[in-house]
Biopython code that builds the backbone (N, CA, C, O; Angstrom):
import numpy as np
from Bio.PDB.StructureBuilder import StructureBuilder

atoms = [
    (1, "MET", "N", (0.822, -1.187, 0.000)),
    (1, "MET", "CA", (0.000, 0.000, 0.000)),
    (1, "MET", "C", (0.869, 1.255, 0.000)),
    (1, "MET", "O", (0.556, 2.232, -0.680)),
    (2, "LYS", "N", (1.963, 1.225, 0.766)),
    (2, "LYS", "CA", (2.863, 2.372, 0.818)),
    (2, "LYS", "C", (3.440, 2.668, -0.561)),
    (2, "LYS", "O", (3.572, 3.833, -0.935)),
    (3, "ASN", "N", (3.788, 1.625, -1.327)),
    (3, "ASN", "CA", (4.323, 1.811, -2.673)),
    (3, "ASN", "C", (3.301, 2.443, -3.601)),
    (3, "ASN", "O", (3.650, 3.271, -4.443)),
    (4, "VAL", "N", (2.031, 2.054, -3.453)),
    (4, "VAL", "CA", (0.970, 2.626, -4.283)),
    (4, "VAL", "C", (0.830, 4.112, -3.985)),
    (4, "VAL", "O", (0.746, 4.921, -4.910)),
    (5, "LEU", "N", (0.804, 4.483, -2.712)),
    (5, "LEU", "CA", (0.680, 5.890, -2.340)),
    (5, "LEU", "C", (1.889, 6.694, -2.796)),
    (5, "LEU", "O", (1.745, 7.834, -3.237)),
    (6, "THR", "N", (3.061, 6.119, -2.695)),
    (6, "THR", "CA", (4.267, 6.786, -3.167)),
    (6, "THR", "C", (4.198, 7.003, -4.664)),
    (6, "THR", "O", (4.564, 8.072, -5.153)),
    (7, "SER", "N", (3.732, 6.000, -5.401)),
    (7, "SER", "CA", (3.609, 6.119, -6.858)),
    (7, "SER", "C", (2.613, 7.201, -7.244)),
    (7, "SER", "O", (2.882, 7.992, -8.147)),
    (8, "ILE", "N", (1.471, 7.248, -6.576)),
    (8, "ILE", "CA", (0.462, 8.266, -6.867)),
    (8, "ILE", "C", (1.014, 9.651, -6.556)),
    (8, "ILE", "O", (0.804, 10.587, -7.327)),
    (9, "SER", "N", (1.708, 9.790, -5.448)),
    (9, "SER", "CA", (2.309, 11.080, -5.091)),
    (9, "SER", "C", (3.330, 11.507, -6.136)),
    (9, "SER", "O", (3.375, 12.677, -6.516)),
    (10, "LEU", "N", (4.137, 10.582, -6.598)),
    (10, "LEU", "CA", (5.142, 10.880, -7.601)),
    (10, "LEU", "C", (4.493, 11.281, -8.917)),
    (10, "LEU", "O", (4.929, 12.243, -9.549)),
    (11, "LEU", "N", (3.466, 10.568, -9.338)),
    (11, "LEU", "CA", (2.778, 10.896, -10.580)),
    (11, "LEU", "C", (2.127, 12.267, -10.502)),
    (11, "LEU", "O", (2.174, 13.032, -11.466)),
    (12, "THR", "N", (1.532, 12.579, -9.383)),
    (12, "THR", "CA", (0.905, 13.888, -9.202)),
    (12, "THR", "C", (1.957, 14.985, -9.216)),
    (12, "THR", "O", (1.773, 16.010, -9.873)),
    (13, "ALA", "N", (3.042, 14.788, -8.509)),
    (13, "ALA", "CA", (4.089, 15.802, -8.415)),
    (13, "ALA", "C", (4.770, 16.050, -9.751)),
    (13, "ALA", "O", (5.189, 17.174, -10.027)),
    (14, "THR", "N", (4.890, 15.031, -10.581)),
    (14, "THR", "CA", (5.568, 15.192, -11.862)),
    (14, "THR", "C", (4.621, 15.587, -12.982)),
    (14, "THR", "O", (5.052, 15.793, -14.117)),
    (15, "GLY", "N", (3.325, 15.694, -12.673)),
    (15, "GLY", "CA", (2.386, 16.123, -13.697)),
    (15, "GLY", "C", (1.902, 15.023, -14.604)),
    (15, "GLY", "O", (1.343, 15.310, -15.663)),
    (16, "LEU", "N", (2.092, 13.794, -14.239)),
    (16, "LEU", "CA", (1.693, 12.690, -15.106)),
    (16, "LEU", "C", (0.379, 12.053, -14.672)),
    (16, "LEU", "O", (-0.117, 11.158, -15.357)),
    (17, "PHE", "N", (-0.186, 12.478, -13.577)),
    (17, "PHE", "CA", (-1.396, 11.862, -13.045)),
    (17, "PHE", "C", (-2.661, 12.558, -13.504)),
    (17, "PHE", "O", (-3.750, 11.997, -13.382)),
    (18, "GLY", "N", (-2.541, 13.779, -14.033)),
    (18, "GLY", "CA", (-3.718, 14.498, -14.483)),
    (18, "GLY", "C", (-4.246, 15.486, -13.465)),
    (18, "GLY", "O", (-5.407, 15.884, -13.552)),
    (19, "CYS", "N", (-3.455, 15.888, -12.524)),
    (19, "CYS", "CA", (-3.853, 16.882, -11.539)),
    (19, "CYS", "C", (-4.065, 18.220, -12.249)),
    (19, "CYS", "O", (-3.276, 18.575, -13.125)),
    (20, "SER", "N", (-5.113, 18.968, -11.891)),
    (20, "SER", "CA", (-5.451, 20.200, -12.588)),
    (20, "SER", "C", (-4.333, 21.238, -12.534)),
    (20, "SER", "O", (-4.252, 22.086, -13.422)),
    (21, "ASN", "N", (-3.484, 21.199, -11.538)),
    (21, "ASN", "CA", (-2.373, 22.142, -11.449)),
    (21, "ASN", "C", (-1.132, 21.648, -12.176)),
    (21, "ASN", "O", (-0.116, 22.344, -12.191)),
    (22, "SER", "N", (-1.187, 20.488, -12.769)),
    (22, "SER", "CA", (0.015, 19.901, -13.341)),
    (22, "SER", "C", (0.231, 20.223, -14.808)),
    (22, "SER", "O", (1.339, 20.028, -15.309)),
    (23, "VAL", "N", (-0.762, 20.700, -15.508)),
    (23, "VAL", "CA", (-0.582, 21.028, -16.916)),
    (23, "VAL", "C", (-1.076, 22.440, -17.192)),
    (23, "VAL", "O", (-1.933, 22.977, -16.489)),
    (24, "ILE", "N", (-0.511, 23.014, -18.231)),
    (24, "ILE", "CA", (-0.928, 24.321, -18.717)),
    (24, "ILE", "C", (-1.341, 24.118, -20.170)),
    (24, "ILE", "O", (-0.628, 23.473, -20.938)),
    (25, "LYS", "N", (-2.490, 24.667, -20.546)),
    (25, "LYS", "CA", (-3.019, 24.480, -21.896)),
    (25, "LYS", "C", (-2.949, 25.771, -22.702)),
    (25, "LYS", "O", (-3.037, 26.872, -22.157)),
    (26, "VAL", "N", (-2.789, 25.608, -24.014)),
    (26, "VAL", "CA", (-2.934, 26.697, -24.969)),
    (26, "VAL", "C", (-3.965, 26.238, -25.985)),
    (26, "VAL", "O", (-3.859, 25.144, -26.539)),
    (27, "LEU", "N", (-4.961, 27.076, -26.227)),
    (27, "LEU", "CA", (-6.047, 26.760, -27.144)),
    (27, "LEU", "C", (-6.002, 27.684, -28.359)),
    (27, "LEU", "O", (-5.404, 28.757, -28.286)),
    (28, "PRO", "N", (-6.619, 27.294, -29.470)),
    (28, "PRO", "CA", (-6.565, 28.094, -30.695)),
    (28, "PRO", "C", (-7.078, 29.525, -30.547)),
    (28, "PRO", "O", (-6.592, 30.417, -31.243)),
    (29, "ALA", "N", (-8.033, 29.768, -29.675)),
    (29, "ALA", "CA", (-8.617, 31.105, -29.527)),
    (29, "ALA", "C", (-7.777, 32.042, -28.660)),
    (29, "ALA", "O", (-8.162, 33.194, -28.459)),
    (30, "TYR", "N", (-6.645, 31.578, -28.144)),
    (30, "TYR", "CA", (-5.824, 32.423, -27.268)),
    (30, "TYR", "C", (-5.327, 33.662, -28.016)),
    (30, "TYR", "O", (-4.886, 33.589, -29.163)),
    (31, "SER", "N", (-5.415, 34.793, -27.328)),
    (31, "SER", "CA", (-4.899, 36.052, -27.862)),
    (31, "SER", "C", (-3.387, 36.112, -27.628)),
    (31, "SER", "O", (-2.824, 35.280, -26.917)),
    (32, "ASP", "N", (-2.747, 37.099, -28.232)),
    (32, "ASP", "CA", (-1.314, 37.280, -28.007)),
    (32, "ASP", "C", (-1.037, 37.552, -26.531)),
    (32, "ASP", "O", (-0.022, 37.108, -25.994)),
    (33, "SER", "N", (-1.929, 38.273, -25.885)),
    (33, "SER", "CA", (-1.791, 38.551, -24.452)),
    (33, "SER", "C", (-1.870, 37.258, -23.638)),
    (33, "SER", "O", (-1.092, 37.065, -22.704)),
    (34, "GLN", "N", (-2.799, 36.379, -23.988)),
    (34, "GLN", "CA", (-2.912, 35.092, -23.285)),
    (34, "GLN", "C", (-1.680, 34.227, -23.518)),
    (34, "GLN", "O", (-1.274, 33.482, -22.627)),
    (35, "ILE", "N", (-1.086, 34.314, -24.693)),
    (35, "ILE", "CA", (0.151, 33.571, -24.982)),
    (35, "ILE", "C", (1.265, 34.063, -24.054)),
    (35, "ILE", "O", (1.981, 33.255, -23.463)),
    (36, "ARG", "N", (1.413, 35.396, -23.924)),
    (36, "ARG", "CA", (2.438, 35.948, -23.025)),
    (36, "ARG", "C", (2.172, 35.527, -21.574)),
    (36, "ARG", "O", (3.101, 35.181, -20.845)),
    (37, "GLN", "N", (0.904, 35.558, -21.163)),
    (37, "GLN", "CA", (0.555, 35.132, -19.804)),
    (37, "GLN", "C", (0.894, 33.665, -19.589)),
    (37, "GLN", "O", (1.331, 33.282, -18.504)),
    (38, "THR", "N", (0.696, 32.843, -20.613)),
    (38, "THR", "CA", (1.020, 31.422, -20.513)),
    (38, "THR", "C", (2.517, 31.226, -20.332)),
    (38, "THR", "O", (2.936, 30.404, -19.517)),
    (39, "GLN", "N", (3.327, 31.963, -21.076)),
    (39, "GLN", "CA", (4.783, 31.876, -20.923)),
    (39, "GLN", "C", (5.192, 32.263, -19.508)),
    (39, "GLN", "O", (6.069, 31.628, -18.922)),
    (40, "GLU", "N", (4.565, 33.298, -18.956)),
    (40, "GLU", "CA", (4.851, 33.718, -17.582)),
    (40, "GLU", "C", (4.423, 32.645, -16.582)),
    (40, "GLU", "O", (5.108, 32.408, -15.587)),
    (41, "LYS", "N", (3.288, 31.999, -16.850)),
    (41, "LYS", "CA", (2.793, 30.937, -15.971)),
    (41, "LYS", "C", (3.748, 29.749, -15.963)),
    (41, "LYS", "O", (4.002, 29.167, -14.908)),
    (42, "VAL", "N", (4.284, 29.382, -17.137)),
    (42, "VAL", "CA", (5.249, 28.285, -17.221)),
    (42, "VAL", "C", (6.490, 28.623, -16.386)),
    (42, "VAL", "O", (7.004, 27.776, -15.656)),
    (43, "LEU", "N", (6.961, 29.857, -16.500)),
    (43, "LEU", "CA", (8.135, 30.274, -15.727)),
    (43, "LEU", "C", (7.845, 30.235, -14.227)),
    (43, "LEU", "O", (8.657, 29.741, -13.444)),
    (44, "LYS", "N", (6.697, 30.752, -13.837)),
    (44, "LYS", "CA", (6.353, 30.792, -12.418)),
    (44, "LYS", "C", (6.109, 29.396, -11.849)),
    (44, "LYS", "O", (6.618, 29.061, -10.779)),
    (45, "ARG", "N", (5.336, 28.586, -12.558)),
    (45, "ARG", "CA", (4.948, 27.269, -12.024)),
    (45, "ARG", "C", (6.059, 26.239, -12.123)),
    (45, "ARG", "O", (6.285, 25.476, -11.184)),
    (46, "TYR", "N", (6.762, 26.211, -13.261)),
    (46, "TYR", "CA", (7.759, 25.163, -13.489)),
    (46, "TYR", "C", (9.201, 25.650, -13.357)),
    (46, "TYR", "O", (10.127, 24.840, -13.314)),
    (47, "GLY", "N", (9.396, 26.971, -13.294)),
    (47, "GLY", "CA", (10.735, 27.524, -13.147)),
    (47, "GLY", "C", (11.583, 27.444, -14.398)),
    (47, "GLY", "O", (12.811, 27.434, -14.318)),
    (48, "ILE", "N", (10.931, 27.388, -15.568)),
    (48, "ILE", "CA", (11.677, 27.326, -16.825)),
    (48, "ILE", "C", (11.172, 28.383, -17.802)),
    (48, "ILE", "O", (9.993, 28.735, -17.801)),
    (49, "LYS", "N", (12.076, 28.878, -18.627)),
    (49, "LYS", "CA", (11.713, 29.817, -19.679)),
    (49, "LYS", "C", (11.145, 29.019, -20.845)),
    (49, "LYS", "O", (11.562, 27.893, -21.114)),
    (50, "SER", "N", (10.183, 29.632, -21.529)),
    (50, "SER", "CA", (9.625, 29.005, -22.718)),
    (50, "SER", "C", (9.256, 30.087, -23.715)),
    (50, "SER", "O", (9.027, 31.239, -23.345)),
    (51, "ASP", "N", (9.201, 29.708, -24.978)),
    (51, "ASP", "CA", (8.746, 30.592, -26.046)),
    (51, "ASP", "C", (7.595, 29.915, -26.763)),
    (51, "ASP", "O", (7.695, 28.759, -27.175)),
    (52, "ILE", "N", (6.498, 30.650, -26.906)),
    (52, "ILE", "CA", (5.366, 30.175, -27.693)),
    (52, "ILE", "C", (5.263, 31.126, -28.871)),
    (52, "ILE", "O", (5.017, 32.320, -28.701)),
    (53, "THR", "N", (5.454, 30.585, -30.067)),
    (53, "THR", "CA", (5.442, 31.393, -31.276)),
    (53, "THR", "C", (4.216, 31.058, -32.104)),
    (53, "THR", "O", (4.015, 29.914, -32.513)),
    (54, "VAL", "N", (3.401, 32.074, -32.345)),
    (54, "VAL", "CA", (2.231, 31.916, -33.209)),
    (54, "VAL", "C", (2.673, 32.333, -34.607)),
    (54, "VAL", "O", (2.936, 33.509, -34.858)),
    (55, "ALA", "N", (2.752, 31.361, -35.516)),
    (55, "ALA", "CA", (3.219, 31.637, -36.872)),
    (55, "ALA", "C", (2.087, 32.060, -37.796)),
    (55, "ALA", "O", (2.315, 32.756, -38.785)),
    (56, "LYS", "N", (0.845, 31.633, -37.468)),
    (56, "LYS", "CA", (-0.262, 31.944, -38.372)),
    (56, "LYS", "C", (-1.581, 31.869, -37.622)),
    (56, "LYS", "O", (-1.753, 31.050, -36.719)),
    (57, "ARG", "N", (-2.505, 32.731, -38.006)),
    (57, "ARG", "CA", (-3.878, 32.723, -37.512)),
    (57, "ARG", "C", (-4.820, 32.690, -38.712)),
    (57, "ARG", "O", (-4.463, 33.126, -39.807)),
    (58, "ASP", "N", (-6.029, 32.167, -38.494)),
    (58, "ASP", "CA", (-7.016, 32.131, -39.578)),
    (58, "ASP", "C", (-7.853, 33.415, -39.586)),
    (58, "ASP", "O", (-7.589, 34.342, -38.821)),
    (59, "GLU", "N", (-8.855, 33.455, -40.453)),
    (59, "GLU", "CA", (-9.702, 34.644, -40.586)),
    (59, "GLU", "C", (-10.510, 34.944, -39.318)),
    (59, "GLU", "O", (-10.957, 36.077, -39.134)),
    (60, "LYS", "N", (-10.703, 33.960, -38.449)),
    (60, "LYS", "CA", (-11.397, 34.163, -37.169)),
    (60, "LYS", "C", (-10.416, 34.514, -36.050)),
    (60, "LYS", "O", (-10.804, 34.627, -34.887)),
    (61, "ASN", "N", (-9.138, 34.688, -36.414)),
    (61, "ASN", "CA", (-8.050, 35.008, -35.488)),
    (61, "ASN", "C", (-7.669, 33.843, -34.577)),
    (61, "ASN", "O", (-7.013, 34.049, -33.556)),
    (62, "ASN", "N", (-8.073, 32.621, -34.934)),
    (62, "ASN", "CA", (-7.653, 31.425, -34.199)),
    (62, "ASN", "C", (-6.262, 31.010, -34.653)),
    (62, "ASN", "O", (-5.909, 31.143, -35.825)),
    (63, "ILE", "N", (-5.487, 30.511, -33.715)),
    (63, "ILE", "CA", (-4.139, 30.035, -34.022)),
    (63, "ILE", "C", (-4.243, 28.772, -34.882)),
    (63, "ILE", "O", (-4.965, 27.835, -34.540)),
    (64, "THR", "N", (-3.515, 28.759, -35.996)),
    (64, "THR", "CA", (-3.486, 27.569, -36.853)),
    (64, "THR", "C", (-2.090, 26.970, -36.962)),
    (64, "THR", "O", (-1.942, 25.810, -37.346)),
    (65, "ASP", "N", (-1.069, 27.746, -36.632)),
    (65, "ASP", "CA", (0.319, 27.296, -36.731)),
    (65, "ASP", "C", (1.052, 27.807, -35.494)),
    (65, "ASP", "O", (1.155, 29.015, -35.280)),
    (66, "LEU", "N", (1.557, 26.885, -34.686)),
    (66, "LEU", "CA", (2.149, 27.257, -33.394)),
    (66, "LEU", "C", (3.387, 26.420, -33.120)),
    (66, "LEU", "O", (3.463, 25.253, -33.503)),
    (67, "LYS", "N", (4.365, 27.038, -32.445)),
    (67, "LYS", "CA", (5.556, 26.315, -32.005)),
    (67, "LYS", "C", (5.814, 26.651, -30.541)),
    (67, "LYS", "O", (5.725, 27.810, -30.135)),
    (68, "TYR", "N", (6.133, 25.632, -29.755)),
    (68, "TYR", "CA", (6.491, 25.787, -28.347)),
    (68, "TYR", "C", (7.919, 25.298, -28.170)),
    (68, "TYR", "O", (8.269, 24.199, -28.600)),
    (69, "GLN", "N", (8.745, 26.131, -27.529)),
    (69, "GLN", "CA", (10.134, 25.780, -27.232)),
    (69, "GLN", "C", (10.363, 25.995, -25.746)),
    (69, "GLN", "O", (10.045, 27.058, -25.214)),
    (70, "ARG", "N", (10.907, 25.004, -25.083)),
    (70, "ARG", "CA", (11.233, 25.146, -23.660)),
    (70, "ARG", "C", (12.745, 25.146, -23.497)),
    (70, "ARG", "O", (13.486, 24.664, -24.353)),
    (71, "TYR", "N", (13.177, 25.699, -22.377)),
    (71, "TYR", "CA", (14.602, 25.810, -22.082)),
    (71, "TYR", "C", (14.867, 25.180, -20.722)),
    (71, "TYR", "O", (14.004, 25.193, -19.844)),
    (72, "SER", "N", (16.046, 24.638, -20.557)),
    (72, "SER", "CA", (16.426, 24.066, -19.267)),
    (72, "SER", "C", (16.689, 25.208, -18.287)),
    (72, "SER", "O", (16.766, 26.373, -18.678)),
    (73, "LYS", "N", (16.823, 24.864, -17.039)),
    (73, "LYS", "CA", (17.055, 25.888, -16.012)),
    (73, "LYS", "C", (18.371, 26.628, -16.226)),
    (73, "LYS", "O", (18.544, 27.743, -15.736)),
    (74, "ASP", "N", (19.310, 26.004, -16.966)),
    (74, "ASP", "CA", (20.571, 26.695, -17.255)),
    (74, "ASP", "C", (20.524, 27.443, -18.591)),
    (74, "ASP", "O", (21.550, 27.935, -19.061)),
    (75, "GLY", "N", (19.328, 27.529, -19.207)),
    (75, "GLY", "CA", (19.134, 28.338, -20.406)),
    (75, "GLY", "C", (19.330, 27.631, -21.729)),
    (75, "GLY", "O", (19.174, 28.251, -22.781)),
    (76, "LYS", "N", (19.664, 26.361, -21.708)),
    (76, "LYS", "CA", (19.861, 25.622, -22.960)),
    (76, "LYS", "C", (18.510, 25.190, -23.527)),
    (76, "LYS", "O", (17.568, 24.912, -22.786)),
    (77, "GLN", "N", (18.437, 25.140, -24.865)),
    (77, "GLN", "CA", (17.204, 24.691, -25.501)),
    (77, "GLN", "C", (16.893, 23.265, -25.088)),
    (77, "GLN", "O", (17.761, 22.391, -25.078)),
    (78, "GLY", "N", (15.626, 23.056, -24.748)),
    (78, "GLY", "CA", (15.159, 21.725, -24.394)),
    (78, "GLY", "C", (14.222, 21.218, -25.480)),
    (78, "GLY", "O", (14.455, 21.443, -26.667)),
    (79, "GLY", "N", (13.169, 20.537, -25.069)),
    (79, "GLY", "CA", (12.230, 19.978, -26.015)),
    (79, "GLY", "C", (11.350, 21.032, -26.661)),
    (79, "GLY", "O", (11.283, 22.177, -26.214)),
    (80, "SER", "N", (10.677, 20.614, -27.725)),
    (80, "SER", "CA", (9.768, 21.512, -28.414)),
    (80, "SER", "C", (8.603, 20.728, -28.993)),
    (80, "SER", "O", (8.670, 19.508, -29.145)),
    (81, "CYS", "N", (7.542, 21.441, -29.311)),
    (81, "CYS", "CA", (6.368, 20.892, -29.982)),
    (81, "CYS", "C", (5.930, 21.909, -31.015)),
    (81, "CYS", "O", (6.065, 23.113, -30.797)),
    (82, "SER", "N", (5.406, 21.441, -32.136)),
    (82, "SER", "CA", (4.882, 22.373, -33.128)),
    (82, "SER", "C", (3.790, 21.702, -33.952)),
    (82, "SER", "O", (3.720, 20.477, -34.050)),
    (83, "SER", "N", (2.942, 22.537, -34.538)),
    (83, "SER", "CA", (1.881, 22.031, -35.395)),
    (83, "SER", "C", (1.462, 23.118, -36.375)),
    (83, "SER", "O", (1.273, 24.272, -35.990)),
    (84, "ASP", "N", (1.318, 22.746, -37.641)),
    (84, "ASP", "CA", (0.798, 23.685, -38.630)),
    (84, "ASP", "C", (-0.699, 23.460, -38.860)),
    (84, "ASP", "O", (-1.289, 24.039, -39.772)),
    (85, "LYS", "N", (-1.300, 22.618, -38.028)),
    (85, "LYS", "CA", (-2.752, 22.381, -38.012)),
    (85, "LYS", "C", (-3.188, 22.365, -36.544)),
    (85, "LYS", "O", (-3.849, 21.434, -36.085)),
    (86, "PHE", "N", (-2.803, 23.416, -35.826)),
    (86, "PHE", "CA", (-2.890, 23.473, -34.376)),
    (86, "PHE", "C", (-4.294, 23.268, -33.834)),
    (86, "PHE", "O", (-5.263, 23.865, -34.304)),
    (87, "GLY", "N", (-4.374, 22.384, -32.807)),
    (87, "GLY", "CA", (-5.626, 22.129, -32.110)),
    (87, "GLY", "C", (-5.539, 22.435, -30.630)),
    (87, "GLY", "O", (-6.409, 23.121, -30.095)),
    (88, "ILE", "N", (-4.489, 21.933, -29.937)),
    (88, "ILE", "CA", (-4.299, 22.189, -28.502)),
    (88, "ILE", "C", (-2.845, 21.860, -28.132)),
    (88, "ILE", "O", (-2.240, 20.931, -28.665)),
    (89, "LEU", "N", (-2.315, 22.652, -27.207)),
    (89, "LEU", "CA", (-0.985, 22.415, -26.658)),
    (89, "LEU", "C", (-1.132, 22.177, -25.170)),
    (89, "LEU", "O", (-1.798, 22.942, -24.472)),
    (90, "ILE", "N", (-0.509, 21.113, -24.686)),
    (90, "ILE", "CA", (-0.473, 20.792, -23.265)),
    (90, "ILE", "C", (0.985, 20.892, -22.821)),
    (90, "ILE", "O", (1.863, 20.235, -23.380)),
    (91, "ILE", "N", (1.229, 21.727, -21.806)),
    (91, "ILE", "CA", (2.578, 21.904, -21.266)),
    (91, "ILE", "C", (2.601, 21.287, -19.874)),
    (91, "ILE", "O", (1.775, 21.629, -19.027)),
    (92, "THR", "N", (3.540, 20.382, -19.636)),
    (92, "THR", "CA", (3.695, 19.730, -18.338)),
    (92, "THR", "C", (5.054, 20.128, -17.754)),
    (92, "THR", "O", (5.863, 20.746, -18.446)),
    (93, "PRO", "N", (5.308, 19.787, -16.517)),
    (93, "PRO", "CA", (6.619, 20.109, -15.942)),
    (93, "PRO", "C", (7.769, 19.430, -16.691)),
    (93, "PRO", "O", (8.910, 19.886, -16.621)),
    (94, "ASN", "N", (7.473, 18.347, -17.405)),
    (94, "ASN", "CA", (8.524, 17.554, -18.047)),
    (94, "ASN", "C", (8.534, 17.618, -19.561)),
    (94, "ASN", "O", (9.374, 16.972, -20.187)),
    (95, "GLY", "N", (7.634, 18.373, -20.174)),
    (95, "GLY", "CA", (7.612, 18.431, -21.623)),
    (95, "GLY", "C", (6.341, 19.050, -22.154)),
    (95, "GLY", "O", (5.673, 19.830, -21.476)),
    (96, "CYS", "N", (6.019, 18.684, -23.394)),
    (96, "CYS", "CA", (4.833, 19.217, -24.038)),
    (96, "CYS", "C", (4.227, 18.156, -24.944)),
    (96, "CYS", "O", (4.891, 17.219, -25.388)),
    (97, "LYS", "N", (2.952, 18.343, -25.196)),
    (97, "LYS", "CA", (2.229, 17.494, -26.142)),
    (97, "LYS", "C", (1.356, 18.427, -26.951)),
    (97, "LYS", "O", (0.817, 19.400, -26.424)),
    (98, "ILE", "N", (1.218, 18.132, -28.230)),
    (98, "ILE", "CA", (0.409, 18.975, -29.100)),
    (98, "ILE", "C", (-0.463, 18.080, -29.969)),
    (98, "ILE", "O", (-0.052, 16.995, -30.379)),
    (99, "ALA", "N", (-1.667, 18.550, -30.240)),
    (99, "ALA", "CA", (-2.585, 17.799, -31.095)),
    (99, "ALA", "C", (-3.049, 18.701, -32.224)),
    (99, "ALA", "O", (-3.324, 19.883, -32.021)),
    (100, "ASP", "N", (-3.130, 18.133, -33.400)),
    (100, "ASP", "CA", (-3.671, 18.852, -34.543)),
    (100, "ASP", "C", (-5.185, 18.977, -34.414)),
    (100, "ASP", "O", (-5.807, 18.270, -33.621)),
    (101, "VAL", "N", (-5.770, 19.876, -35.193)),
    (101, "VAL", "CA", (-7.219, 20.034, -35.237)),
    (101, "VAL", "C", (-7.840, 18.677, -35.542)),
    (101, "VAL", "O", (-7.381, 17.960, -36.431)),
    (102, "GLY", "N", (-8.878, 18.332, -34.803)),
    (102, "GLY", "CA", (-9.561, 17.058, -34.987)),
    (102, "GLY", "C", (-9.037, 15.955, -34.081)),
    (102, "GLY", "O", (-9.667, 14.905, -33.954)),
    (103, "HIS", "N", (-7.899, 16.183, -33.455)),
    (103, "HIS", "CA", (-7.298, 15.183, -32.567)),
    (103, "HIS", "C", (-7.150, 15.694, -31.140)),
    (103, "HIS", "O", (-6.432, 15.099, -30.337)),
    (104, "GLU", "N", (-7.827, 16.797, -30.822)),
    (104, "GLU", "CA", (-7.721, 17.388, -29.494)),
    (104, "GLU", "C", (-8.173, 16.423, -28.407)),
    (104, "GLU", "O", (-7.648, 16.458, -27.294)),
    (105, "GLY", "N", (-9.136, 15.564, -28.713)),
    (105, "GLY", "CA", (-9.645, 14.594, -27.741)),
    (105, "GLY", "C", (-8.565, 13.660, -27.231)),
    (105, "GLY", "O", (-8.674, 13.134, -26.123)),
    (106, "ASP", "N", (-7.531, 13.447, -28.017)),
    (106, "ASP", "CA", (-6.426, 12.591, -27.597)),
    (106, "ASP", "C", (-5.716, 13.177, -26.372)),
    (106, "ASP", "O", (-5.156, 12.436, -25.564)),
    (107, "LEU", "N", (-5.741, 14.508, -26.238)),
    (107, "LEU", "CA", (-5.061, 15.174, -25.131)),
    (107, "LEU", "C", (-6.032, 15.756, -24.118)),
    (107, "LEU", "O", (-5.617, 16.166, -23.035)),
    (108, "ALA", "N", (-7.314, 15.800, -24.447)),
    (108, "ALA", "CA", (-8.307, 16.444, -23.576)),
    (108, "ALA", "C", (-8.379, 15.791, -22.201)),
    (108, "ALA", "O", (-8.734, 16.452, -21.225)),
    (109, "LYS", "N", (-8.050, 14.518, -22.108)),
    (109, "LYS", "CA", (-8.119, 13.834, -20.810)),
    (109, "LYS", "C", (-7.016, 14.289, -19.858)),
    (109, "LYS", "O", (-7.100, 14.045, -18.655)),
    (110, "LEU", "N", (-5.975, 14.951, -20.389)),
    (110, "LEU", "CA", (-4.928, 15.501, -19.530)),
    (110, "LEU", "C", (-5.442, 16.792, -18.927)),
    (110, "LEU", "O", (-5.847, 17.698, -19.656)),
    (111, "LYS", "N", (-5.434, 16.888, -17.633)),
    (111, "LYS", "CA", (-5.955, 18.096, -16.963)),
    (111, "LYS", "C", (-4.892, 18.728, -16.131)),
    (111, "LYS", "O", (-5.135, 19.751, -15.492)),
]
sb = StructureBuilder()
sb.init_structure("model")
sb.init_model(0)
sb.init_chain("A")
sb.init_seg("    ")
for serial, (resi, resn, name, xyz) in enumerate(atoms, 1):
    if name == "N":
        sb.init_residue(resn, " ", resi, " ")
    sb.init_atom(name, np.array(xyz, "f"), 0.0, 1.0, " ", f" {name:<3s}", serial, name[0])
structure = sb.get_structure()
């Protein structure tokens, strides 16, 4: 039982269990201001710098092409995610996941 509780605690702390505080989302309707706020949230919550680049928006001003780049605590480039058919971006303490339009449900269960 102790091992089970330790495992659950570890999964929650690392953002792999689906705890609402463990992931940060970016959605297609996000404004440039919301993108900047998200970058600040990643820095505050996870202690890492990140860049979210919106390369293209559609006629409704929804993001259609997006790139996410994270940096290690010592400033070196880390992992990245990108999509030219952007649907949703999920940022966790350990990385990122991105889904194209029509595949958002694949990541929607991550909270």
